[in-house]
Each structure stands twice: as C-alpha cells, then as structure tokens.
N, C-alpha and C positions, 0 to 999 in steps of 0.2 A: 182447212184451206190454207196453202202454203202464202208465206209472207210475200212470194214472188208472183203471185197469180193475180191475174186482173188489173184494168187499169184503174186510178184512183176511184172513177164514178162505178166500178163494179159491172161495166157493161160487157167486157170481153175478157175472156179468161184463155191463157195459153197453157200448154202443157210443160214447156220448158222455162226454165228460170231466165229472167231477163236483167241485164245489167241496171245499175242505177242510173245511168246516163239514157238507157232506152226508157225508162220509167220517167225520168224529168222530160225526155223528148215529147212523150205520150201523155203527161199528166195534164188534166184539165184546169185552168186557171181558176183560182178560187173567187173570180169576180162575183160568182153568182150568190156568193154567201153575203149578199147586201151591200156590195160595193158601189158606192157612188148612188145610191138609191133613195136618201132619205135628206130632208134638209138639214138635219143636224147629225153630227157624228156620234153614235151610239155604238153599243157593243159591235153592232154588225158591221160599222167602219173597218176596211181593211187598210193597214198601214201600208204606205208606199214601199214597195220592194218585196213584199210577201208573196206576189203573184208569180215571180218567176225567180227561182233561187237555185244555184247550183246544187248539185247532189252531193258533192264531196265538201271535206271541210273549206271554209271560206274564212280567211283572217282579216279581211277588209270589207268596208260596206255599210249599209245601214242595216242589213240582216246577215246572218252566216250561220255556220253549224259548228257545233262544239266537237261532235264526232263524226268520223267516216265509218259508218256502220251500214248494214243493208238495210233497207226501208221495209217496213210492215205496211201494207197497204190492205186493209180490210175493205171487202165490198160494202156496197151500200145496205145490203139485207144484213150483213154481220154488224154494221153499226147501228141498226135499228134494234138489232137483237140486244146489243150490249146497252143501248141506251134505255131500253124498255126496264132494265134491272137497276138502274142508277136513280130513279124517282124515289123519294121520300116515301110518298103515300100513305100520310099519316094525317090524321085530324084530331085538332084538341091540343092541349098541352102535351108535350114530350120530353120532359126533362132528362131521360135517358138518352137523348139525342145532342143534349148541351154540351158545351167543353167550357167547365168552370176556370179554366186557365187563361182564356182569352175573352175578354168582354167584346161585345159586338162592335163596338165603335173600331176597332182595329181591322174589322172586315172592310170598312169604308176608308179608313187611313190606308190600307194596302191598294184600294183603287186609285186614290189620289197619287200614292207613289208610282203606280203603273203608268199613268198618265204623265208624270213628270218625265220619266225616262224615256218614254215614246213619243213625246209631242216634237211635232215637226214644223219647224220654223222656215222651210225653203220658200222662196218667192213663187210666184206664180210662172215667172219666166224659167226658173231652174227646175220647176215642176214639167214643163213642157219638153225641156231639153233632157230631162232624165225621169222619164215616166215610170219607170221602175225602181227608182232610187238605189240601184246597184252601187253607185258612188254615193257615199254619205256626204251631206251637206253640214250636218248637225250630229258630233258624238252623243251617244245616250249619257246624260248627266243628272245627278242630282241638284239641280240649280234652281229650280223652281221658276223655270219659265212659262211654265203653265200659270203661274202667278204674275210675273214680270213682264210676259211677253218679250218685246225686243227692246222694253227701256221707254222712259218717259219722253224721249224725242221721237223715236219711231213708232210707237203706240199710244200716244198721249191720250186716247180716249178711255185708257185703264187707269188713268192719274187724275188725283183732284186738283184741279187748277187753283183752287182758293188757299191750297197749301204750297203754291210754289211746284207743284208735280212733284213733291218729296212724298206723299203719301197716296195711296191708292184709293180708288174710288169705291164708296160702299152705298147701295142703294137704300131708299127708305120709303114705304107706303103702308098704309093701314096701321100706323103707330108702331111699326117694327122694321128692323133692318132685313135686306135681302140683298143679293146681288144687283150690281148695277145693270139697268136693262134699258133696251131702246123703247121704242114707241108701239113696239109688236111683243114685248115682253121676252126678247132674245136676250140673253145674257150677255153682258159685255165683259167677257173675260178670257184670259190667255189661251184655254183651251176648252172650246165648246162641250167637251165630255164630261167636263167636271159640273154641267147641270143635268147629269143624266138621270139622278135620282136625289130624293130630297137628302139623304145623307151626304153625300159626297158634295152637294152643293152647300149644305151647311158648313161642311169642313172647309170648303172653299172660302166662304163668309168668314170663318175663324181665321183662316191664314191672312185674309185681307185686314183684318183687324188687329192680328199679331205683329205684322210690319207694320202698321199705324202706331202701335204702342211702342215699339222700338225706336222708330222715328222720335216719338216725344222724349224716350230716355237719351237719345243721342243728341238732340238739340238742348237736353239740360245739362248734359255732361261731354264737354269736348274732348275729353280724355278718350274718350270711346273712339275716336277717329284715328285713322292710321295714315302717316304719309299725307299725300294731297288730297285725300276722300274728302268730299263733301257729305252734307248728310245724309243724303239718300243713299249713297254708295256705301257710308258706313254701315247704316240701318241693313242695307240688302246683305252684306256679308255677314253681320251678325245672325239675321235671322236664317241665312242658308246654314250657317254653320251648327246653330242651335237644332235644326231641322233635320241636318245631316246625322247628328250625333243620336237623335232619337229614334232616327229611322234604323240605325244598328243596334244601339244598346236598349231600345226599348222594343221596338217593331221586330226587327229581325230576330232578336234573342228569343221572343215568344215563340215566331214562327219555326225556327230550326232547332231551338232548344239550345241550352248552356253548353253541353258538350260539343255539338257540332260547331257552334261560334267560336269557341276557344280552339278547336281544332286548325279552324280556317284564319282566325284572327287572334294572334298572339299580343296580347298587351301586358306581358309580365316584365319587359324591359323598358328602358326610357323612350324608347322608339317603338310603336307597334308595327309589327310585320304582318303581311297578308300571304297565305299559302294557298297560290293557285295552280293546282295539279293539272286542271282540264280546261279551264277558261282562258285561252292565250290568244294574241292579236300580235300584227306585226308592229303597226305605227299607232293606230287608235283603235279603242274598243268598238266591238260591232255588238248588236242585239242577237243573241243565240235564239234560233228557233226552238230548241229543246226546252228554252227558259220561257220563252214569251207564248209559244203554243201549248205547252205542256207543263212543266214545273210549276211556273207561276200563276196558272189558273187553279191551283188549290183554294184559292179564296172563294171561287164560286160554291163550295160545298161548305164554307162558313155562313152563308146568308141563309138567315131565317126566313120563314114563309110569312111570319106577321112580327109587327114592332108595335111597342107604344112610344110615339114620338114625345109627347110631354103630358103635362096633368090633364089636358083636354083631348087630345087627338090619339086614337087607338084604343085597343089594337086593330091595325089595318094589316091588309096583305101588301106585302113589299111591291108587288106588281100586279096589274089585272089586265087580261089579253087584249082588250079594246084600245083604241086610241086614248091619251091620256084626257083630253076635252071630253070625252063622253061621261066621265065620272070623276071630275078634278078632286074629290073629296072623299074618295072611297080606296085610293091606294098611294104609294109613295114614288110613284112615277115623275120624271123631271121634265125638263125642257118647256116649263111654265111659270109664272110669277108666283111666289110662295103665297099661298093661302092665309087670310087673316087666321091669327092665333096659332101659326104653323113654327114657331120659333122652337128650335130642339132644346131639349134639356139633357145637356151632355152628361149629367150624372147618371142617367139611364143606359148610357153606352160606354164610359170610361169610368176609371176608378178615380172621382173627381169629387170635391166637396160641392154640393149645390142641390138643387131641386131634384128629386127623383133618386137620391143615393141611395134610398132604402130598397128601390126596385131595379138594381142594375141587370140588365139582360146581357147573358152570355153570348157567344157565337156558337154556331153548330159545329160539331166534331169534324175534324178533317177525314174524310172518309169518302166512300163511292157512292154515297147517297147525297142528292142534292133536293131542295126544297121543289115541290110540285109547280109552284108559281113560276119556275125558270124553264118550265116546258111551253110555255105560253105567253112569251114578252109580248108587250106592246109594241106597234109596228115601228114607233118611233125609235125602239132600241132594238128589237129584232128583225125588222126590215121584213124580208119574204122568208126568213128560216127562223121562226119563232122559238125554237128548243134550242135553249144554249147548250144542253146536254148534245143532242145532234149536233148543233153547229162546232163544238169543240171537237167532238171525233172526226167529224168531217174535215175539218180544217188540218187536223193532223194527218189524216190520209191524203189530202190534197198535196201537202208540203212534205210528205214522204218521209214522216219521222221513223226512226228505228223502233222496234219493240221496248217496252219496259225491261223485259228480260235481259236482252242485249246490253241495254246501256247499262243496268246494275252490274253484269257480269263484265263487261268492259272497264268500270270504275272500281272492280274489286270488290264489291258489296255481295252479302248475302241475297242470293236469287229467290224470290217467291214460288213456291210450288203452285201448279195447277189447282191443288185443293185449298190453300190459302187464299188464291185469286178469286176462286168462285166464280169465274167465267162459264156461261153457258156453254158446254161442250169442250171446255177447256182450250187450250191453244195459247198463242202469243197474244199479250195483252197491249192495246194502245199505251203510249207512255204516259199520257195523262191519266188514264184508268190506273194504270200500276203504281204511279206517283201517290195517288189518292190510297189505293189499298195498303200500300208498304206503311204509310202514315198510320193506318188503322192497326195495322199487324204489329209495328215496331214502336209505336209510342201511345197506342190507345186511343189515336186520334186528336191528340192534344198538342202534337206538334208534327213537322214531316219528319220522314224516315231518313235512311242514309242517303239513297240516291237524289232524292228530291231536294231534302236539306242542303246536301254538298251543291248541288247546281244553284240554288237559289242564293246560298251564302256567298261563293266565288263570284257570282254575277254581281251582287250587290256591292262587295267589297271591292271587285277589280274595278268597277265603274268609279268608285270612290277614290281608290288609289291612284287612278290616271287623271282624274279631273285637275286641271292646274289651279283651278280657283277652291278645291275643297280645302277644308282644316287639315285632312288627313296628308295632302300634299304640301300645304303651306306650312301648318304648325302641328306637326303630329302630337306634341305633348299638350294641346289647347283642351282645356276643359270648360264646360258651360259655366255662365257667370250670373245670368239672369237672376232676378229677386228669388223666382219660385224653385231656382234649382237647389237641391238638397246634396252635399258631400261631392259637388261636382258632376252631378248627374242631371239628367233632364230628359222628360218624358212626355207623352201626348198630354197626359193630365196638366203638367206644368205650363205647357204651350198654352192650353185652354185657359188656364188661370191668370196668364199675363195677357191674353187677348180680351178675357171678358166677357166672351160671348156665349150665351147658352146655360148661365150659371143660376139665372133667376127663375121662379115659377112663370109658367106661360099661362094665363088663365083670364077668364072673363072679367072686365071692368067688376068691381065690388069689393067688399069687405075682407074677402079672404079666398082661398082655393076652393073650387068646386069639390064636393065631397066624392 
C-alpha cells in the first residue's frame, strides 16, 4: 500500500496520491484515542494541540513538526498487522530480553521526564479561548512544574503549611509515606499522570522528599542563596539544576549512547555547546510530534511484564486488564492509595545502596517487542483503546508522521532494509516502529540508534538550552555540589540518596526480613 493511499482511518482509498494538505483536511481527529473520557489523565489522555496540526513544518506553538516530509498513513488493517508482531508473547523469566546497561528504574524516570516537559498549566479560560493549543501558553521545559505546579501562592494545596509552604506536602498512612491525597484518595500533585502506576508515583514522592531535603540544606547554609532568593526559591533552583544535570548526564547518556550525546552536546570547552541540525524554532521551542509520538515512545519497549517492588511485594504484573479496584494487590496500576507495605525498594530499580541491591531488575531491550501486559491496559490508563501498541501506531497515522525510512534518509543516516525491518510484507515502516528496530539493529537494543538518538538528544538539549531558568542558560559551567555528588557528577541514585526514600527494607513488623 502506498504511503498516500487511504484516509488515516483506512476507510477510503484513492488511486491518485494526495497532498499533505488534503490528508490533513481529511484526517480523523485523534479524539477517539481516549480523549477526555476518564477521570484521570492516563496514557490515553491527548495533549491539547495534538488533535489538529499543520502538515508542514511548524516552528511555533505547543506542538510542531521537525520535518516537511510526505506522510505515511497505514490503514487500520496494516496497523493491526504490525501490532500483532510487536507483542513479546513470552512466559516466565526471559533474561535474553533484558538490557543490562539500563536498570529498570530509568524506564519510569523517563516517564516522569516526559510528563515534566509536556505538563500544561493553562487556565480553564485559556483552554476555552485556545481549544487546540496551536498557540502555546507554556514552552516545554525541564522545570519540574509537575512537582511545583504554579508555586506555593497559586497552588498552596501542594505545600506544607507547617513549613511556611517552603516544603512540599507528603502524605502518610498505614505507617508509610505516600503522595498527599484528598478524602477520595486522588493524589494532590502538580500532574495527575504521575500517579499512573506505582513506580512513577514513588518517583514523584522521591522528588517531593528531595526538594524537602534541599530546603533543610538551604536553611542551614545561607550562602546557598543567590541575590534576593528566599529559602524556597533557592531550594527550587538547586533541585531543578541537579535534576537537569542528571537528565542529560545520566538518563539521556544511557538512552542515546555516549557517542551520540557527544555529537550533540560538546562539553570539551569552558562553555558547552549544542549542535541542533534538525530541531529549530523561531522564538520559543515547540514539542515536535516526531519526538512525542514516535521517538520518545521508545520507553514503552523497556517496560517489563512483571516486577518485584520490595521484599514483600512481587513479582506482580505491571498492569492487569480490569479496573484497578478489581484487584488492587495484584498489579502495579495507579490512581489509588498506596497499599500497606508497598513502599518501593529503589535498589531493585537503580544502582543504589539499599535493600534489594542484590536483585537489581534491568529494563527490557529497546526493540520492537513490547510486554504483553501493554496490549490490555486497565481502563484508567487505556480508556477505550487498551492496546498501547495499537494506540501508538494509530496516533502516528492520525498525526500524519512520515515513514521511518524517509526520516532516516532526510537526516543522512543509514536506512534499514526491508529484511532488517522484518515487517510483514515489507514496505514503509511507521516512524515509531522504525526507531525501535533501528535501536535493535544498530545498538543491540542497549540504546537508541542514529535516527531516534539524534531526535531525542536534540530535543532534550534544545529545551534545556533555551530555558531561561536552566543551568545551561544561566551558568553553563555549573557543576552539581550536593553531598552525594562525586567528582561534580550527579545521577538518579545520588538523588535517591539525598531524598532518603526507598532505601530501607519494606517488610512486615517483626525481628527481621521475611525469608
């Protein structure tokens, strides 16, 4: 089937190629992909601005395009055919599918980062005035507004009143910490998506505690403040800059590989420089759909089908197909109060000293195989389209993304052959599928390949470069300095150590750990 045949929903096919503008005009809105149909914003939630998007390059707005390339619009039948070969379909331990280079905690750190840069703080009035967000009210940034919201004045419910609203509010029940929640157990956090599963929820809680620990450091050392900063403002800056550092030097380095990071981010001189060949804007950065709908969805292939959470809990499936409330202790789905004895042991997910360090769980390889649990997500996350594989492929078609071959060719990279892609019947590959297969072929699934790695690295570093409050813009020679930082570096394990969450044994009361 030609890349130009058929409407995005596969219901009509024409013999003659159609222009991008005609495809845009006839495209079905992505609203049926779970838009606005659940009480919480899970994976099915569609970001404002994704429903209607110009077909050509757009350098302004909330969402835009990096490339002006012909769209590849597979039919629904073709999407189903590709989705069918992307399921892991394994039972029992499968160490050959594991990625020893990336511990499993980075899967959910990546989800947290995604929520950070796509968080939307527009007011209800602005939403009504701009229903499709073609004008951006907030540039994407690594600024942790999923933690801080709009600050202690505008979002006081996020802050601890007893601390003078310098610290973030932490909930507690059943003798363990949890996200703060209202009387109906809904999390009181800056971004509701960060309660989507147990792992990202526990990372959100870790970030709350990280901020609170830094507040104590600033209160004890006035020299950490700059200018007219108060304690909260100084702590917020220090937290953001350490977080930004680890996002680039720990997370992104693992995801794109040392070589690609060095190509895009040159730190050999006194002032780091960013080489952006493809991600460009006029005034403020936008979120490229090639990134948000394809390249950055590599993390879905890293999800394991089962995890052990701590000494007591697990292994359990990541998700179960029914509502969370049907079997609250049988999976790690979120949007609910943390069950008793469910505090995470982070040493099972990151290379950190703590309980469970001898049982570190790696992520899955970055490839075209996704855990079977992702084909039947709970309704709180999946909405009316429970297969994450089909959802990703459908959204790419709805948003008229180009084929992976066309993008790789345009970027000047090696183009995978039909034999390497292993698609049924050959032909163009959806960009998301192509990026996953490229990682498998070019990097053995340990990190992204050329096309995916370049897109992700340029977007990450471009956002940090343009952010007026980032360390890279304000003080490019800055280095982390918190106690756990070693030789001016700072990693996710260092952040966990400062926060102090998830390092002890989670066990039943008694003389010692359960055998």
